[in-house]
C-alpha positions in Angstrom: -16.8 -28.3 0.5 -13.6 -27.2 -1.1 -12.1 -24.0 -0.5 -12.4 -21.3 -3.2 -9.1 -20.1 -4.6 -8.6 -16.7 -4.0 -8.5 -14.5 -7.1 -5.4 -12.0 -7.1 -6.2 -8.6 -7.8 -4.7 -7.2 -10.7 -1.7 -5.1 -10.2 -3.1 -1.7 -10.8 -5.9 -2.5 -8.9 -3.8 -3.2 -5.7 -1.9 0.1 -6.5 -5.3 2.3 -6.5 -6.2 0.5 -3.3 -2.9 1.6 -1.7 -3.7 5.1 -3.0 -6.9 5.4 -1.7 -5.4 4.1 1.8 -2.9 6.5 1.8 -5.1 9.5 1.1 -6.8 9.0 4.6 -3.8 10.4 6.2 -3.4 14.2 6.5 0.3 14.1 7.0 3.5 12.2 6.8 3.6 11.0 10.5 0.4 8.9 9.8 1.7 7.5 6.8 4.9 6.7 8.3 3.0 5.1 11.2 1.0 2.9 8.7 4.1 2.0 6.6 5.5 0.9 9.9 2.3 -1.2 10.4 2.3 -2.6 6.9 5.9 -3.8 7.8 4.4 -5.9 10.5 2.3 -7.9 7.8 4.9 -8.7 5.8 5.5 -12.3 4.7 8.8 -13.1 6.2 11.5 -14.8 4.7 12.4 -18.2 5.7 15.5 -17.8 8.1 17.7 -20.1 5.6 17.1 -17.5 2.9 18.7 -14.8 5.3 21.9 -14.9 3.3 24.3 -12.6 1.8 23.5 -13.3 -1.9 19.6 -12.6 -0.7 20.5 -8.9 0.5 19.4 -6.1 -2.1 21.9 -4.4 -2.7 21.7 -0.4 -2.7 19.6 -0.2 0.3 20.8 1.7 3.3 19.4 -1.1 5.8 19.6 -5.0 5.1 16.9 -6.4 3.2 16.3 -9.8 2.3 14.3 -11.1 -0.5 13.5 -14.4 -1.8 11.4 -15.6 -4.6 9.9 -18.6 -5.7 7.7 -19.2 -9.2 5.0 -21.4 -7.8 2.4 -22.4 -10.5 3.7 -19.9 -12.9 3.4 -16.9 -10.2 6.3 -15.5 -8.6 5.7 -15.4 -4.8 8.1 -13.0 -2.5 9.0 -13.0 1.0 11.4 -10.6 2.6 12.6 -9.3 5.8 14.4 -5.9 6.9 16.0 -4.8 10.1 14.6 -1.3 9.7 10.8 -0.6 10.3 10.2 1.9 7.6 12.1 -0.5 5.2 10.1 -3.2 6.0 6.7 -1.5 5.3 8.3 -0.5 2.0 9.1 -4.0 1.2 5.7 -5.2 2.5 4.2 -2.7 0.0 5.9 -3.9 -2.9 5.4 -7.4 -2.1 1.8 -6.3 -1.6 1.6 -5.2 -5.1 4.1 -7.5 -7.2 3.7 -11.2 -5.2 1.5 -13.5 -7.0 1.5 -12.7 -10.2 3.0 -13.8 -13.6 6.5 -12.7 -14.5 5.1 -10.7 -17.5 2.6 -8.8 -15.5 5.4 -8.0 -13.0 7.9 -7.0 -15.6 5.4 -4.5 -17.3 4.1 -3.2 -13.8 4.3 0.7 -14.1 4.1 1.1 -10.2 2.8 4.7 -10.5 1.6 4.4 -6.8 4.9 5.0 -5.7 4.9 8.4 -6.9 1.1 9.1 -6.5 1.4 8.3 -2.7 4.0 10.9 -2.3 6.8 8.0 -1.6 9.5 9.5 -3.6 9.1 13.0 -2.1 9.0 12.1 1.5 11.6 9.5 1.8 15.5 10.2 2.2 17.7 9.6 -1.0 19.3 6.6 0.7 15.7 5.1 1.3 14.6 6.2 -2.0 17.5 4.3 -3.9 16.8 1.3 -1.9 13.0 1.5 -2.8 14.2 1.7 -6.6 16.8 -1.3 -5.8 13.7 -3.4 -4.3 11.6 -2.6 -7.6 14.5 -3.5 -9.7 15.5 -7.0 -7.9 11.9 -7.8 -8.2 11.6 -6.9 -11.9 15.1 -9.0 -12.5 13.7 -12.0 -10.4 10.4 -11.9 -12.8 12.8 -11.7 -15.7 14.8 -14.7 -14.7 11.8 -17.0 -14.2 10.3 -15.8 -17.6 13.7 -16.9 -19.2 13.9 -19.9 -17.5 10.3 -21.0 -18.5 
């Protein structure tokens, strides 16, 4: 019997799920611990992509991100040398990976504000998050232009 293909959730539904998960925690210590746990589940980048050209500019810590277009969907993998940052990139990959370039380009990503991430990150980490999102959208634009 063939395996069922897992239907990818809509970006908005994944965002809603993340907002609900973060609402469980009463304080930011719990949310940071949750972010760290999310980082542990990050689909890790292949070591061969841990190169200078894959580093996201604007991040305080080192973040490597790789993307590929597979069956019309952008698939991201990443790694970071900082545990909180690894959690942030894991969140972004959870939301945007396995979606079409158009879906990624048009994603509003309201969840970042709604879970309070922008308010509770240091300015340098906040800039890093913006840089991650920018890179993911730029990759999606590049794939859209190529196809």
